[in-house]
C-alpha positions in Angstrom: 0.0 0.0 0.0 1.1 3.6 -0.7 0.5 6.5 1.7 1.5 8.1 5.0 0.1 7.3 8.4 0.5 10.9 9.8 -1.0 14.3 8.9 1.0 15.8 6.0 3.1 18.9 6.1 2.0 21.7 3.8 4.3 22.5 0.9 3.2 25.8 -0.7 4.0 26.7 -4.3 3.9 30.5 -4.1 4.2 32.1 -7.5 7.4 34.1 -7.8 7.4 37.7 -9.0 8.1 36.7 -12.6 5.2 34.2 -12.6 3.0 34.1 -15.6 -0.1 34.4 -13.3 -1.8 37.8 -13.8 -1.1 40.1 -10.9 -4.7 40.5 -9.9 -5.2 36.7 -9.9 -2.1 36.2 -7.8 -3.2 38.9 -5.3 -6.7 37.4 -4.8 -5.3 33.9 -4.4 -2.7 35.1 -1.9 -5.4 36.9 0.0 -7.5 33.8 0.1 -4.6 31.7 1.3 -4.0 34.2 4.1 -7.6 33.7 5.2 -7.3 29.9 5.0 -4.3 30.0 7.3 -6.3 32.1 9.7 -9.0 29.5 9.9 -11.5 31.2 7.7 -14.1 29.7 5.4 -13.8 30.8 1.8 -16.0 30.6 -1.3 -14.5 30.0 -4.7 -15.5 28.9 -8.2 -15.1 25.2 -9.2 -15.9 23.2 -12.3 -19.7 23.6 -12.0 -20.7 25.8 -9.1 -19.2 27.9 -6.3 -17.8 25.9 -3.5 -17.2 26.5 0.2 -13.8 25.6 1.4 -11.4 25.7 4.4 -8.3 24.0 5.8 -9.2 20.3 6.2 -7.0 19.9 9.2 -8.5 22.8 11.1 -11.4 21.3 13.0 -12.9 24.7 14.1 -12.9 25.9 10.4 -14.5 22.7 9.2 -17.2 22.9 11.9 -17.9 26.5 10.9 -18.2 25.4 7.3 -20.6 22.6 8.3 -22.7 25.1 10.3 -22.9 27.6 7.4 -23.7 24.8 5.0 -26.2 23.1 7.5 -24.6 19.8 6.6 -24.5 16.9 9.0 -20.9 15.9 9.9 -21.9 12.2 9.3 -22.1 12.7 5.6 -18.4 13.5 5.2 -16.8 16.0 2.8 -14.9 16.2 -0.4 -11.3 17.3 -0.7 -9.9 18.9 -3.8 -6.2 19.2 -4.6 -3.8 20.5 -7.3 -2.1 17.1 -7.7 -2.4 13.5 -6.6 0.7 14.1 -4.5 -1.3 16.5 -2.2 -3.8 13.7 -1.6 -1.6 10.7 -1.1 -1.1 11.2 2.6 -4.9 11.0 3.2 -5.5 7.9 1.2 -4.8 4.1 1.1 -3.7 3.6 -2.5 -2.7 0.6 -4.5 -1.7 0.4 -8.1 -5.2 -0.8 -9.2 -6.7 2.4 -7.7 -4.0 4.6 -9.1 -4.5 3.1 -12.6 -8.3 3.7 -12.3 -8.3 7.3 -11.1 -5.3 9.0 -12.8 -6.7 9.0 -16.3 -9.6 11.2 -15.0 -7.4 13.8 -13.4 -7.1 16.7 -13.4 -10.7 16.9 -14.2 -14.3 17.1 -12.8 -14.4 13.5 -11.5 -14.5 12.8 -7.7 -13.4 9.4 -6.4 -14.2 7.8 -3.1 -11.1 6.1 -1.8 -10.2 4.3 1.5 -8.8 6.8 4.0 -5.7 6.5 6.1 -6.4 5.8 9.8 -5.4 9.2 11.0 -7.8 11.1 8.8 -10.3 12.9 11.1 -14.0 12.0 11.3 -14.9 15.6 10.5 -13.7 14.8 7.0 -14.8 11.2 6.6 -18.0 11.4 8.6 -19.4 7.9 9.2 -17.3 6.4 6.4 -13.9 4.7 6.2 -13.2 6.5 2.9 -12.7 10.0 1.6 -14.1 11.7 -1.5 -11.3 13.4 -3.4 -10.6 15.2 -6.7 -7.7 16.8 -8.5 -9.4 19.8 -9.9 -8.7 21.4 -13.3 -10.4 24.7 -12.5 -7.6 27.3 -12.6 -8.7 29.2 -9.5 -9.4 26.2 -7.4 -6.2 24.5 -8.5 -4.1 27.6 -7.7 -5.7 27.9 -4.3 -4.6 24.4 -3.4 -1.2 24.8 -4.9 -0.4 28.0 -3.1 -2.0 26.9 0.2 0.2 23.8 -0.1 -2.6 21.4 0.9 -5.9 20.0 -0.3 -9.0 22.1 0.5 -12.4 21.1 1.7 -14.9 21.5 -1.2 -18.6 21.5 -0.8 -21.2 23.4 -2.9 -21.8 26.9 -1.6 -25.4 26.6 -0.7 -27.5 25.6 2.3 -28.1 21.9 2.1 -31.7 22.0 1.0 -31.2 24.8 -1.6 -29.9 24.8 -5.2 -26.2 25.2 -5.9 -24.9 28.7 -6.8 -23.1 29.7 -10.0 -23.0 33.5 -9.6 -21.1 35.5 -7.0 -24.0 38.0 -6.8 -26.3 35.3 -5.5 -23.6 34.0 -3.3 -23.3 37.4 -1.6 -27.0 37.5 -1.0 -27.3 33.9 0.3 -24.4 34.3 2.8 -24.8 37.9 3.7 -24.8 37.1 7.4 -21.9 34.7 7.2 -18.2 35.7 7.5 -16.9 34.2 4.3 -14.1 35.4 2.1 -15.2 35.2 -1.5 -12.8 34.6 -4.3 -14.7 36.0 -7.3 -14.3 34.2 -10.6 -16.1 32.3 -13.4 -17.3 28.8 -12.6 -16.6 26.1 -15.2 -18.9 25.0 -17.9 -20.0 21.7 -16.3 -23.8 21.6 -16.2 -24.1 19.7 -12.9 -21.9 19.0 -9.9 -19.0 16.6 -10.5 -19.7 12.9 -10.9 -18.6 10.7 -7.9 -17.3 7.2 -8.3 -16.2 4.4 -6.0 -12.5 3.7 -6.6 -12.7 0.1 -5.5 -15.6 -1.0 -7.7 -15.7 1.7 -10.3 -19.4 2.2 -9.7 -21.0 5.7 -10.1 -22.4 7.0 -6.8 -23.7 10.4 -8.1 
């Protein structure tokens, strides 16, 4: 089996001054990363909708996100990352799983994979597995890369309400919540990302 048994150390990939990333984009990503490190919840565009995210290893931040989302902890959460390497410490991987998931990444496909024993229950919920994705959305990808860690990613809407695609509606919906919003265009995916079981290959959503 491949994977670590302890929480991973963050390895940020901050863009240098001569980076090709536009200055305004670098600035908003850097601001969001600062909020993440301070334990804040952020909203950001993903492949289909706006997502809510936070540091997955900050229990207080995750609990705040669950409260804003009105999502039961038992359901578990999705992590997004900029690369498979960011996710490896969280997962129990073998070659069969790697061969199944890697052709779909980066991309709008989420896989449910057995979790390492250390992964906290506020991420896995009542499961022994974790839902993960290597995102190809440029803003979400850069957030993960520069934070140096995967991010929690759940659709930015109260549990019983439709997902949100526009920042204007996001501002109205969460007007009373302390959320840092990374404005940007969501991807062209019509619905939220498909979810598959990495052991069986079966589609779950």
